C-alpha positions as CSV (number, residue, x, y, z in Angstrom):
1,X,32.6,74.8,143.7
2,X,32.3,71.5,141.8
3,X,35.1,69.8,139.9
4,X,33.3,69.9,136.6
5,X,32.7,73.6,136.8
6,X,36.3,74.2,137.8
7,X,37.5,72.3,134.7
8,X,35.1,74.3,132.5
9,X,36.4,77.6,134.0
10,X,40.0,76.4,133.6
11,X,39.4,75.7,129.9
12,X,37.7,79.0,129.3
13,X,40.5,80.9,131.2
14,X,43.1,79.1,129.0
15,X,41.4,80.2,125.8
16,X,41.2,83.8,127.1
17,X,44.9,83.7,128.0
18,X,45.8,82.5,124.5
19,X,43.8,85.2,122.9
20,X,45.4,87.8,125.2
21,X,48.9,86.5,124.4
22,X,48.1,86.7,120.7
23,X,46.9,90.3,121.1
24,X,50.1,91.2,122.9
25,X,48.6,92.0,126.4
26,X,51.2,89.9,128.2
27,X,54.9,90.1,127.7
28,X,57.4,88.2,129.9
29,X,56.9,88.4,133.7
30,X,54.0,90.8,133.8
31,X,52.9,92.0,137.2
32,X,49.2,92.8,137.5
33,X,49.2,94.2,141.0
34,X,46.2,93.9,143.4
35,X,42.6,93.2,142.5
36,X,41.6,96.8,143.2
37,X,44.3,98.0,140.8
38,X,43.1,95.5,138.2
39,X,39.5,96.8,138.4
40,X,40.8,100.4,138.1
41,X,42.8,99.4,135.0
42,X,39.6,97.8,133.6
43,X,37.4,100.8,134.2
44,X,40.1,103.2,133.1
45,X,39.5,102.0,129.5
46,X,35.8,103.0,129.6
47,X,34.6,106.6,130.3
48,X,31.2,108.0,131.0
49,X,29.7,111.2,129.6
50,X,26.4,113.0,129.4
51,X,24.7,114.6,126.5
52,X,24.8,118.4,126.8
53,X,21.3,118.7,125.2
54,X,19.2,116.1,127.0
55,X,21.5,114.9,129.9
56,X,21.4,111.2,128.8
57,X,24.4,109.1,130.0
58,X,26.7,107.3,127.5
59,X,29.9,105.2,127.6
60,X,32.8,105.5,125.3
61,X,36.3,104.1,124.9
62,X,39.7,105.8,125.1
63,X,39.9,106.0,121.3
64,X,36.8,108.2,121.2
65,X,38.3,110.8,123.6
66,X,37.6,114.4,122.7
67,X,35.6,113.4,119.6
68,X,32.1,114.4,118.4
69,X,29.5,111.8,119.5
70,X,25.8,111.4,118.5
71,X,23.1,111.0,121.2
72,X,20.7,108.1,120.6
73,X,17.9,109.9,122.5
74,X,17.7,113.5,121.3
75,X,19.6,112.7,117.9
76,X,22.0,115.6,118.5
77,X,25.8,115.8,118.4
78,X,28.0,116.8,121.3
79,X,31.7,116.6,122.3
80,X,33.0,113.5,124.3
81,X,34.6,113.9,127.7
82,X,38.2,114.8,128.3
83,X,40.7,112.8,130.4
84,X,39.0,111.7,133.7
85,X,35.7,110.6,132.2
86,X,33.8,113.8,133.0
87,X,32.0,116.0,130.5
88,X,33.4,119.4,129.8
89,X,30.3,121.3,130.7
90,X,29.4,119.3,133.9
91,X,28.7,120.4,137.5
92,X,29.6,118.8,140.8
93,X,26.1,117.2,141.0
94,X,26.4,115.7,137.6
95,X,29.9,114.3,138.6
96,X,28.4,112.6,141.6
97,X,25.5,111.1,139.6
98,X,28.1,109.9,137.0
99,X,30.2,108.2,139.8
100,X,26.9,106.5,141.0
101,X,26.3,105.3,137.4
102,X,29.8,103.8,137.2
103,X,29.2,102.0,140.5
104,X,25.9,100.7,139.2
105,X,27.6,99.6,136.0
106,X,30.2,97.7,138.0
107,X,27.5,96.0,140.1
108,X,25.6,95.0,137.0
109,X,28.7,93.4,135.5
110,X,29.4,91.5,138.7
111,X,25.8,90.4,139.0
112,X,25.9,89.1,135.4
113,X,29.1,87.1,136.2
114,X,27.5,85.7,139.4
115,X,24.4,84.7,137.5
116,X,26.5,82.9,134.9
117,X,28.3,81.0,137.7
118,X,25.1,80.0,139.4
119,X,23.6,78.8,136.1
120,X,26.7,76.7,135.4
121,X,26.5,75.2,139.0
122,X,22.8,74.4,138.5
123,X,23.5,72.8,135.2
124,X,26.2,70.7,136.8
125,X,23.8,69.6,139.6
126,X,21.2,68.6,137.0
127,X,23.8,66.8,135.0
128,X,24.8,64.9,138.2
129,X,21.2,63.9,138.8
130,X,20.8,62.6,135.3
131,X,24.1,60.7,135.5
132,X,22.9,59.1,138.8
133,X,19.6,58.1,137.2
134,X,21.5,56.6,134.2
135,X,24.0,54.7,136.5
136,X,21.2,53.0,138.6
137,X,20.3,50.3,136.0
138,X,24.0,49.8,135.2
139,X,24.8,49.2,138.9
140,X,21.9,46.7,139.1
141,X,23.2,44.8,136.1
142,X,26.7,44.7,137.6
143,X,25.4,43.2,140.8
144,X,23.5,40.6,138.8
145,X,26.6,39.8,136.8
146,X,28.7,39.4,140.0
147,X,26.2,37.1,141.5
148,X,26.1,35.0,138.4
149,X,29.9,34.8,138.2
150,X,30.0,33.7,141.8
151,X,27.8,30.7,141.0
152,X,29.6,29.6,137.8
153,X,32.8,27.5,138.1
154,X,35.4,28.2,135.4
155,X,37.2,25.5,133.4
156,X,40.8,25.2,132.3
157,X,41.1,27.1,129.0
158,X,44.3,28.4,127.4
159,X,44.1,32.2,127.0
160,X,46.5,34.8,125.5
161,X,48.6,36.9,127.8
162,X,47.4,40.2,126.3
163,X,43.9,39.7,127.7
164,X,42.8,41.7,130.8
165,X,41.5,40.1,134.0
166,X,38.0,41.0,133.1
167,X,38.3,39.4,129.6
168,X,39.7,36.2,131.2
169,X,36.7,36.1,133.5
170,X,34.4,36.6,130.5
171,X,36.1,33.9,128.5
172,X,36.0,31.5,131.4
173,X,32.3,32.3,131.7
174,X,31.8,31.5,128.0
175,X,33.7,28.2,128.2
176,X,31.8,27.2,131.3
177,X,28.5,27.9,129.6
178,X,29.5,25.6,126.8
179,X,29.5,22.8,129.3
180,X,26.4,24.0,131.1
181,X,24.6,24.7,127.7
182,X,24.0,28.4,128.3
183,X,21.0,30.0,126.8
184,X,21.1,32.8,124.3
185,X,19.7,35.4,126.7
186,X,22.5,34.8,129.2
187,X,25.1,35.2,126.4
188,X,23.6,38.5,125.3
189,X,23.6,39.8,128.9
190,X,27.3,39.0,129.1
191,X,27.9,41.1,125.9
192,X,25.9,44.0,127.4
193,X,28.0,43.7,130.7
194,X,31.2,43.9,128.6
195,X,30.1,47.1,126.9
196,X,29.0,48.5,130.3
197,X,32.4,47.7,131.7
198,X,34.1,49.6,128.9
199,X,31.9,52.6,129.4
200,X,32.7,52.6,133.2
201,X,36.4,52.4,132.4
202,X,36.1,55.5,130.2
203,X,34.0,57.3,132.8
204,X,36.6,56.6,135.5
205,X,39.4,57.8,133.2
206,X,37.5,61.0,132.5
207,X,36.9,61.5,136.2
208,X,40.6,61.0,137.0
209,X,41.4,63.7,134.3
210,X,38.9,66.1,135.8
211,X,40.3,65.4,139.3
212,X,43.8,66.2,138.0
213,X,42.6,69.4,136.5
214,X,40.9,70.5,139.7
215,X,44.0,69.6,141.7
216,X,46.0,71.8,139.4
217,X,43.5,74.5,139.6
218,X,43.4,74.5,143.4
219,X,47.2,74.2,143.7
220,X,47.8,77.0,141.3
221,X,50.7,79.4,142.2
222,X,49.8,83.0,143.2
223,X,51.2,84.4,139.9
224,X,48.9,82.2,137.9
225,X,46.0,83.1,140.2
226,X,46.6,86.8,139.4
227,X,46.7,85.9,135.7
228,X,43.4,84.1,136.2
229,X,41.8,87.1,137.9
230,X,43.2,89.4,135.2
231,X,41.7,87.1,132.6
232,X,38.3,87.3,134.4
233,X,38.6,91.1,134.5
234,X,39.6,91.1,130.8
235,X,36.4,89.0,130.1
236,X,34.3,91.6,131.9
237,X,36.0,94.3,130.0
238,X,35.2,92.4,126.7
239,X,31.5,92.2,127.7
240,X,31.5,96.0,128.4
241,X,33.2,96.6,125.1
242,X,30.6,94.5,123.3
243,X,27.9,96.6,124.9
244,X,29.7,99.8,123.8
245,X,30.1,98.4,120.3
246,X,26.3,97.6,120.2
247,X,25.5,101.2,121.3
248,X,28.0,102.6,118.8
249,X,26.3,100.4,116.1
250,X,22.9,101.9,117.0
251,X,24.3,105.4,116.8
252,X,26.0,104.7,113.5
253,X,22.6,103.3,112.1
254,X,20.9,106.5,113.2
255,X,23.6,108.5,111.5
256,X,23.2,106.4,108.4
257,X,19.5,107.1,108.4
258,X,20.0,110.8,108.7
259,X,22.6,110.7,105.9
260,X,20.2,108.8,103.7
261,X,17.5,111.4,104.4
262,X,20.0,114.2,103.4
263,X,20.9,112.3,100.3
264,X,17.2,112.0,99.4
265,X,16.8,115.7,99.9
266,X,19.8,116.3,97.7
267,X,18.2,114.1,95.0
268,X,15.0,116.1,95.3
269,X,16.9,119.4,95.0
270,X,18.7,118.1,91.9
271,X,15.4,117.1,90.4
272,X,14.0,120.6,91.1
273,X,17.1,122.1,89.5
274,X,16.5,119.9,86.4
275,X,12.8,121.0,86.3
276,X,13.9,124.6,86.6
277,X,16.3,124.1,83.6
278,X,13.5,122.5,81.6
279,X,11.1,125.3,82.4
280,X,13.6,128.0,81.5
281,X,14.2,126.2,78.2
282,X,10.4,126.0,77.6
283,X,10.1,129.7,78.4
284,X,12.9,130.6,76.0
285,X,11.2,128.4,73.3
286,X,7.9,130.2,73.9
287,X,9.6,133.6,73.6
288,X,11.1,132.5,70.3
289,X,7.7,131.4,69.1
290,X,6.1,134.7,70.1
291,X,8.9,136.6,68.3
292,X,8.3,134.5,65.2
293,X,4.6,135.1,65.3
294,X,5.2,138.8,65.8
295,X,7.4,138.8,62.7
296,X,4.7,137.0,60.8
297,X,2.2,139.6,61.9
298,X,4.5,142.4,60.8
299,X,5.0,140.8,57.3
300,X,1.2,140.3,57.0
301,X,0.6,143.9,57.9
302,X,3.2,145.1,55.3
303,X,1.5,142.9,52.7
304,X,-1.9,144.3,53.5
305,X,-0.6,147.9,53.4
306,X,0.9,147.2,49.9
307,X,-2.4,145.7,48.8
308,X,-4.3,148.7,50.1
309,X,-1.9,151.0,48.2
310,X,-2.5,149.1,45.0
311,X,-6.2,149.2,45.5
312,X,-6.1,153.0,46.0
313,X,-4.0,153.4,42.8
314,X,-6.6,151.4,40.9
315,X,-9.4,153.5,42.3
316,X,-7.7,156.6,41.2
317,X,-7.2,155.1,37.8
318,X,-10.9,154.3,37.6
319,X,-11.9,157.8,38.6
320,X,-9.7,159.2,35.9
321,X,-11.3,156.8,33.4
322,X,-14.7,157.9,34.6
323,X,-13.8,161.5,33.9
324,X,-12.5,160.4,30.5
325,X,-15.8,158.7,29.8
326,X,-17.8,161.7,30.8
327,X,-15.7,163.8,28.5
328,X,-16.2,161.2,25.8
329,X,-20.0,161.4,26.4
330,X,-19.8,165.1,26.0
331,X,-17.9,164.7,22.9
332,X,-20.5,162.1,21.6
333,X,-23.3,164.5,22.4
334,X,-21.5,167.2,20.5
335,X,-20.7,164.8,17.7
336,X,-24.3,163.6,17.3
337,X,-25.0,166.6,15.4
338,X,-22.2,165.8,13.2
339,X,-23.2,162.1,12.8
340,X,-23.8,162.1,9.3
341,X,-20.6,163.9,8.6
342,X,-18.5,162.0,11.1
343,X,-20.1,158.5,10.8
344,X,-16.8,156.9,10.5
345,X,-15.4,158.7,13.4
346,X,-18.4,157.7,15.5
347,X,-18.0,154.0,14.7
348,X,-14.4,154.2,15.9
349,X,-15.5,156.1,19.0
350,X,-18.1,153.4,19.7
351,X,-15.5,150.7,19.4
352,X,-13.4,152.6,21.8
353,X,-16.3,152.9,24.2
354,X,-17.0,149.2,24.1
355,X,-13.4,148.5,24.7
356,X,-13.4,150.9,27.7
357,X,-16.5,149.2,29.0
358,X,-14.8,145.8,28.8
359,X,-11.9,147.2,30.7
360,X,-14.2,148.7,33.3
361,X,-15.9,145.3,33.8
362,X,-12.5,143.7,34.2
363,X,-11.5,146.4,36.7
364,X,-14.6,145.8,38.6
365,X,-13.9,142.1,38.8
366,X,-10.4,143.0,40.0
367,X,-11.9,145.3,42.6
368,X,-14.1,142.4,43.8
369,X,-11.1,140.1,44.0
370,X,-9.2,142.8,45.9
371,X,-12.1,143.3,48.3
372,X,-12.3,139.5,49.0
373,X,-8.5,139.5,49.6
374,X,-8.9,142.4,51.9
375,X,-11.6,140.6,53.9
376,X,-9.5,137.5,54.0
377,X,-6.6,139.5,55.4
378,X,-8.8,141.0,58.1
379,X,-9.9,137.5,59.1
380,X,-6.3,136.4,59.2
381,X,-5.4,139.4,61.3
382,X,-8.2,138.6,63.8
383,X,-7.1,134.9,63.9
384,X,-3.4,135.9,64.5
385,X,-4.5,138.3,67.2
386,X,-6.4,135.6,69.0
387,X,-3.4,133.3,68.7
388,X,-1.2,136.0,70.1
389,X,-3.5,136.5,73.1
390,X,-3.5,132.7,73.7
391,X,0.3,132.6,73.6
392,X,0.5,135.6,76.0
393,X,-1.8,133.9,78.4
394,X,0.1,130.6,78.2
395,X,3.4,132.5,78.8
396,X,1.9,134.2,81.8
397,X,0.9,130.8,83.2
398,X,4.4,129.3,82.6
399,X,6.0,132.3,84.3
400,X,3.6,131.8,87.3
401,X,4.6,128.1,87.5
402,X,8.3,129.1,87.3
403,X,7.8,131.6,90.2
404,X,6.0,128.8,92.2
405,X,8.8,126.4,91.6
406,X,11.4,129.0,92.6
407,X,9.5,129.6,95.9
408,X,9.4,125.8,96.5
409,X,13.2,125.7,95.7
410,X,13.8,128.5,98.2
411,X,11.8,126.6,100.9
412,X,13.7,123.4,100.2
413,X,17.0,125.3,100.4
414,X,15.9,126.8,103.8
415,X,14.9,123.3,105.1
416,X,18.3,121.9,104.0
417,X,20.1,124.8,105.7
418,X,18.1,124.1,108.9
419,X,18.9,120.4,108.8
420,X,22.6,121.1,108.2
421,X,22.6,123.4,111.2
422,X,21.1,120.7,113.3
423,X,23.8,118.2,112.3
C-alpha cells in the first residue's frame, strides 16, 4: 500500500477514534479481543428477520427488539425477532437461509470496503502520474539553470548572513549579470527558477511529513492496531446502520402515507356526518312546513264551513220570506175586492212589497257574492291540495336521499373497519 493512501487512512481512523471517544465507546485500557470477536460484536448489534406474511427479509437494531415492524413489500405489520436474531414463527430451513443472508451481507460489506480501497489506490496512481508529468518541465528548467550557473563566474558582493545558500547563488548570479549585461529574458528565468525552488522545498517537506506518518503507521504497537481494526469495524457498522436507517425511513414514509389516507377518510366521514346533520335539519324544516300548511288547510276548511252555514241560514230566511210573499199575494188578492174600501191599506201594502222586493234584490246580490266566495274557496282548496302533494313528493325524495346517504355512510364505516383491521 502506498504512503499517501496510508496517511489518508490514518487521518480517517483518527477522526473515527475521536468520534468514538466522544460517544463513550472507549474508556481507559479497553481490550477488544481478536478479530473474530470484533466481527461478532459488530453483527450482534444487527439482527435479521422475515415477514410472517410474505417472507421478505429485513434488518433491525437491538433497540427494535420485540417491537411491531412494517414490511415494505406487502405493507403489513409483524413482530420483530427475539434475542438471537431469529423470527418467532420460523423453521429450521428459514434459519439456514437467514444465516446465508447474514454471510452474504458480511461479504457485501467487505466487498464495498475493498472497492473503496482499490479506488483510493487507483486515484493515488493517477495522482502520481500527473505529478510526474508536472515535474518533467521543472526538472528540465533546473538542469538548464545548473548549466547556466556553471558557466557564470560570481563576483565579490557583500551579502547578509540570514540568506540561504541558494539565495547567495542567485544574488551572485544577479551581480555577475550586471557586469555581463544580462538580458531581461534571463532575469525572468532566474525568478521562475526561484519560485520553482520554493515549491520543491515545500514538496520535499510534505513528502517528509508523509513518510513520518507512514513510519508511525507501520511501527504502530499492537494495541493501537487493534484499535485501528476496531475503528474499521465500527465504520462498517456505521455503514450498516445507515442502510438500516434508510430502510426505516422508507418504512416510516409508507406508514405516513397510510396515516394520511386514514386521515383523509376521517375527513370524508366528518363531511358525511355534517351532510347527515344538514339533511336532518332540512327534513325537520320540511315537516314543520307541512304541519303549518296542514293547519292553514284546517283553518280554511273551518272558514268554508262557517260560510256554508251562513249561506244556508240566508237561504232559509229567503224561503221564509217567499212564503210570506205568497201569503201577502193571497192577502192582496183577497183585498182587491176591498180596494175601494181599503185603498189606504193597499198603498201601505204596496210600499211594503216594494221594500221587500228591494231586500230580495239585495239578498240575491249577497247570494251571488257568497257563491263567488264559495268558488274562490274551492279554487284555494284545490291549489292547497296540489301544494300539499308537491311537498309530500319532495319530502319523499329527501327521505330517499337520506337513506342513500346512510347506506354510503355504512359502506364507508365498513371500509374504515377493514382498513383498521389491516393495520
